[in-house]
N, C-alpha and C positions, 0 to 999 in steps of 0.2 A: 664501811665507814657510816658515819654518822650525818645523813645528810643535812641536818637543820643547820648542821655549821658553815654549809655553803647555799643558805637560802636567805633572804629576806622578808619571808613570809611574817606578818604582822609588822613589818616596819613602815613606819610613816617618816617621810624624805619632803625636803624641800630643796629644788634645784631653780638655780639662775640661771639666765640665758637660755632657758630649756628647749627653745622650739628650732633651735637651730645649729648645725654640727656638732662639737663634742657634748654640748648639755643636750642635744635631743636623741645623740646615742645614750646618753648617762640615763634618762629617763624610759629610755625604750625599753633597755637592760631592768634597771630596776622594778619597771611594772613587769616584763616577763619573769623576774625573781619574785613577785609577789609582795611587793612594797604596795604603799598607797602614797603618792606623789603628790606634789602641789608645786606646779611650776610657775616661775615667775619671768615674764619676758615683756619689750618694750611693744611688739607688733599684737595688737590685739585682735586684730580680725586672724592673724595666723595662729594665736593661742587657740583661739575658740574652735578654730577647723580642726584642730589637732587635740583638743580635749572631746570634742563629738566624735573625733573617729578613735579614741583608747574606749571611751564611755560604751563604743558600738563593738567593741572588742571586750566587753567587760571586767573590765578595771575600773579599779576606783581611784580617782583621778580629779583635783579641782585646779583651778590657776587664780592670777590675778595680773593684768597689766599692768605695770609698774618703771618706771624708770629708775634705777637703784643707783643712779651717778647723784640723784637731786639728794639733798637734804631731809630727813624725817622721812624717807619712804621706807627705811629698815620697822621704824615701829609701825607702819601702816601695813606691810606683808606681814609679822607678827601677830597682827589683829588678826589678819584674815584665816591664818594660818591656825590660831588659837579657835576661831569659829569653829573650825572642823575638830578640834580636841585640843586635850588638856595636855599633852605631851608631844613631843619631837623626836625622833629618834635617829636622823641623817638630815644634817645640813652639807650641802653642795654646793660653795662659792664659786660657782664656773662663770658667770659673764663677764665680758672684758672687751677691750676695744685695742686702737692702735694707731697712731700716727706716725709714720716713716718721714724721717727728715734729720739733717745735719741737726747736733747738739744746738750751735749759734744760730739756727733758725728757729728754733721754738721761742712762741711766745705763752703768755701768762694762760692764756686759754687754752692752750693745747696741753699744757700744765695739767691745768684742771681738769679736764676731761678725763685725761688718760689715768690721772691718780685718783681721782676720784671713783672712775668707772671699777679700778680695778683693786685698788687697795684699799679706798675708804668705807667702798660695799662692803666688802667683804669683812673690816674692822667692824662697821657697826650692826651688819646683820648677824654677824658670832655674836656681839656683843647683845643685841635685843632675844638673839635665840635662845641666851647663857640658860634663863630659868625653864624653858621645854625641855631643852636636853638633858640638864640635871635632874628634871622630874623625871625623865625617861628613865635615868640609873643606868642605860647604857646609850648614851649619847653619843654621835660619831660626827666630826667635820672634817671636810676635805677641801682642801683651797686646790684650787686647778690654777696651778701656776703653769712656769715654763722653763725649758732649759736656759733661755735669755738671762733668768733669774740664777745663774748657777756659773755662766760664762759668756764671752761676748758673744753678739750673733749680730747680724747688720739690722734688727729688728728697731735699734734706737736707743738711745740713753733712757727716755721718759717710761720705754716700755720696760726693758731692763733692770732700775731700778724699782719700777710698780712689783715686779714679781720675785725680786730679790727680796724687798720687804713682807712680801706674802709669806714666803718661805722662812723668815726671824718671827713671825708671827706666828705660824704654824708651831715651831719649836717652843716659843714662852707661852703659848695657851695650852699646849699638851702637857707642858710642867703643870702648869697652874691650875689648871684642869681637873688632872688626876685623880686627886682625891674627891670630885663631884662624879667619877664614873665617865666621863668623857673620853675618848682617842680625839686627835689631832693630829691629821696627817695631810700629805701634799702628794700631787702627781705634776711632773714637770715632762710634757710634752716637746718633741722637736716639731718639724714641720708635720702639717696631719692636714688630709684634704676637708678643708672647712671654709666658708664666703668669707672668713676673716683675711685667712691663708690664698686664697684667688688669686690676686692681685701680682701676686709673685710667683705662685707655680706658674700660670697664666703665661709667664714670662720664659720665654724657650732657654735662655740664656743664665737664666738667675736657677731655674729649675736643675740644670745642669750642673751650678756648681754647688748646688745643696747636695745632689745625689753624689758628687764627686767627695763630699765630706761625711755621708754615710753609709758605714759599714755595708749594711744590709741594704742598700742601693735602691730602695724603694722611698716614697712618699706613705707616711701609717695611715691605719682609717682610723674615722674617729671610734668605733667600736674596739678599737684596741685599746685606747685610751679610758673609755667606760667599762673595761673588766677590770682593769686597774683601779679604779673609783669603785666598783661593786666589789672588790675585794676586801679591801680597807674597810668597808660597811658591813662586812658581814663577821657572824660570828668568829669564824676560822681565825681572821687576822686581830683576836682580840687582844694578844701582848704585844701588837705594834702600835706604839705613838709617838710621835715628835719624827715621825720619817718622812722622808722626799723619796719616791720612787721614778726615777728616770724612764718614761717611752719614748724613746730617740733613737730607733736602729744603731743604736752603739755608739752616737756622736760622740758622747761626753768620755766614752772609754778609748777612744784612738787618740792617741799621740802623734810623735813622727813615725 
C-alpha cells in the first residue's frame, strides 16, 4: 500500500475554532499525520498554551487569536497565514456556535451572531483563502456542518439553516473550484462530546432522548469526526469533492 496516500506530511492547514472540541481533535490529528497547522481561536490564553505544548512535542504550528464572526477578520487571518508561507493546502471551517430557542423568540442579535459565526465566516474565509489554496495545486476545504443541516433536530432553526447553507456552499465551491485543483467537502456530525454540546448532553432526559434516536446508542467522540476530516484532506480521497459525510451513529439512516 502507498502510505503517502494516507499521510498529511508536508501539508499546511488552517483550522478555525481549533482549541476546543472537534477543532482541537482535528488539530491534534493533523499534527500527528505530519501537517503544519495554523490555529485560529478566540481565547488567546488557551491558544498560546496549546501552541507551546505542540511545539514542545516537535510539531510545526502557528496561530492567531481572532473572532471570525467579525467583519474583516478573514483578511487578517489569511495575511497571518501568508506570512508563514505562500500556499495553503487545507482549510477547515470548523468554528461554530448556537443559541437554542423557539424560532419566535429569536431576535436580530441572535440571528447575526449564529449566522455570522457559522456561515459568513466560512464563506469569507474560503473566499480569502482561495488564492493560497489555488497556489497549492491540491487545495482542500472542509466544512464542519451538522446533521441539523440535513434534517430537523432540536438545535433551533438558526443553527439548522446556517449548517444547511454551509452544505450548499460546499457543493457550489466544489464545482466552481474544481478546475483550480481545489476539492471542497463537508462533514455533518450528530451529538459529539464537546463543550458546545455539553448543555444538552448534561441533561439526563435530553441525553436519553438523543441515545434513543441513535442506532449506535452512544454519543460520538471528537476524534471520530476529526478522522473524517483527515480522510477528506488526504491524497487517498483525491477523487471526492462536493460531498457531505455524516458522522452520526446511524441517525440519518434510521426511519421508522
